[in-house]
C-alpha atoms as one frame of an Amber mdcrd trajectory, in Angstrom:
protein
 121.540 117.069 112.486 123.755 118.938 114.888 127.295 117.772 114.256 128.201
 115.855 117.414 130.934 113.322 118.023 130.539 110.065 119.910 132.477 111.399
 122.914 130.014 114.271 123.401 127.089 111.915 122.852 128.560 109.554 125.460
 128.789 112.443 127.939 125.132 113.337 127.319 124.100 109.705 127.813 126.054
 109.515 131.077 124.142 112.546 132.330 120.870 110.886 131.278 121.721 107.831
 133.412 121.275 109.918 136.573 117.529 110.312 136.211 116.840 107.628 133.607
 114.577 107.945 130.590 111.855 105.413 131.352 109.245 107.602 129.679 109.648
 109.644 126.544 108.792 112.793 128.515 111.874 112.173 130.692 113.951 113.423
 127.749 112.611 116.919 128.500 115.004 116.940 131.496 117.893 116.520 129.026
 117.385 119.216 126.364 120.908 118.855 124.898 120.434 115.126 124.363 116.982
 115.733 122.907 118.410 118.301 120.478 120.898 115.720 119.243 118.442 112.812
 119.028 115.539 114.685 117.456 116.056 118.019 115.781 113.193 120.456 115.785
 111.122 120.370 112.591 108.880 123.228 111.457 105.411 122.915 112.925 106.225
 119.722 114.833 104.652 119.230 118.238 107.187 119.128 121.107 105.875 115.821
 122.462 106.082 114.195 119.036 109.716 115.270 118.865 110.300 113.832 122.342
 108.704 110.528 121.324 110.829 110.422 118.178 114.020 110.942 120.212 113.008
 108.345 122.792 112.199 105.800 120.084 115.625 106.374 118.520 117.271 105.765
 121.880 115.236 102.627 122.624 115.740 101.124 119.158 119.483 101.813 119.299
 119.716  99.990 122.624 117.656  97.117 121.225 119.991  96.725 118.250 122.942
  95.843 120.492 123.547  92.242 121.485 122.407  90.807 124.779 123.596  91.116
 127.590 124.915  94.540 126.541 121.487  95.781 125.507 120.002  94.436 128.756
 122.571  96.307 130.845 121.910  99.553 128.945 118.160  99.091 129.351 118.716
  98.814 133.103 120.975 101.893 133.196 118.558 104.017 131.198 115.585 102.658
 133.197 113.805 101.423 130.064 113.848  97.812 131.231 110.529  96.316 132.343
 110.690  95.604 136.045 109.894  92.170 137.441 106.727  91.837 139.536 107.049
  93.030 143.096 109.736  95.660 142.416 109.041  99.287 143.082 108.772 101.546
 140.067 111.452 104.144 140.793 115.047 102.959 140.918 117.915 105.299 141.639
 121.158 105.167 139.649 122.918 102.945 142.183 120.099 100.380 142.034 120.072
 100.506 138.235 123.836  99.921 138.160 123.350  96.925 140.449 120.687  95.653
 138.071 122.983  96.182 135.055 125.795  94.402 136.890 123.676  91.291 137.314
 123.955  90.654 133.566 127.742  90.350 133.983 127.768  88.797 137.479 129.451
  91.838 139.026 128.474  94.380 141.673 127.065  97.745 140.657 130.229  99.640
 141.558 132.340  97.191 139.567 129.991  97.655 136.634 130.382 101.430 136.933
 134.187 101.260 137.019 134.833  98.561 134.433 131.823  98.249 132.127 129.715
 101.410 132.054 132.017 103.567 129.925 132.474 100.832 127.317 128.722 100.302
 127.036 128.068 104.025 126.869 130.560 104.442 124.028 129.014 101.518 122.153
 125.550 103.063 122.455 126.911 106.476 121.467 128.497 104.915 118.397 125.241
 103.227 117.409 123.279 106.461 117.869 125.879 108.413 115.910 125.783 105.892
 113.068 121.986 106.041 112.909 121.923 109.820 113.006 124.600 110.160 110.308
 123.049 107.605 107.968 119.518 108.949 108.539 118.231 105.369 108.294 114.917
 104.133 109.585 115.365 104.605 113.313 112.156 103.092 114.628 113.343  99.486
 114.420 116.442  97.828 115.796 119.050  96.819 113.257 119.846  93.162 113.729
 123.424  92.111 113.188 124.365  88.573 112.224 128.062  87.688 112.258 129.083
  91.363 112.291 127.015  92.468 109.284 123.585  94.015 109.083 120.652  92.036
 107.832 118.822  93.392 104.773 115.980  95.850 105.579 113.303  93.261 104.727
 114.633  90.911 107.419 114.879  93.326 110.318 111.810  92.315 112.259 111.104
  88.769 111.032 113.733  86.138 111.811 114.838  83.919 108.951 114.081  80.234
 109.124 115.873  77.656 107.073 112.781  75.457 106.856 109.205  75.768 108.089
 108.276  74.230 111.413 106.581  70.862 111.116 102.947  70.775 112.203 101.856
  68.462 115.030 100.514  65.022 114.088  96.788  64.754 113.405  94.501  64.101
 116.359  93.465  60.731 114.885  96.951  59.362 115.666  96.617  60.125 119.393
  96.770  57.029 121.623  96.082  57.460 125.345  98.645  56.018 127.729  97.573
  53.038 129.691
């Protein structure tokens, strides 16, 4: 991995906000960020590398708590749009969308929240890149500590859900 600090990574993410990275191929517009997220491997296809970098970015965003992850999804344009919205949002519209998660205007989000969220995402990416852990799944945190690898995608339940009563006990209302 190219040795990069969180400040530089935050700067690269801020530049990526301008155009968004809705598709993995959008990372081709940000070659410096792509070089950090997914180093070139011998004989590896360029698009596979792009997909690997995009998946790292998406899973890092997903590992943050809501509403922070929701705001970053809106900024990076990786958030699914509600029905009836047009597909392409500019940065101002995406900031407005991110601000809705904190009940603030887009400009207020830019001035007071964006840098903090960017640094948090940069820190998560840096931690994943340094530890070389499995980067295709979000890391769930419970009470400030990571869950064991076996519990990353399946939530723990204290007891199984009770099944519904048998159909023979059904009584129609009169």
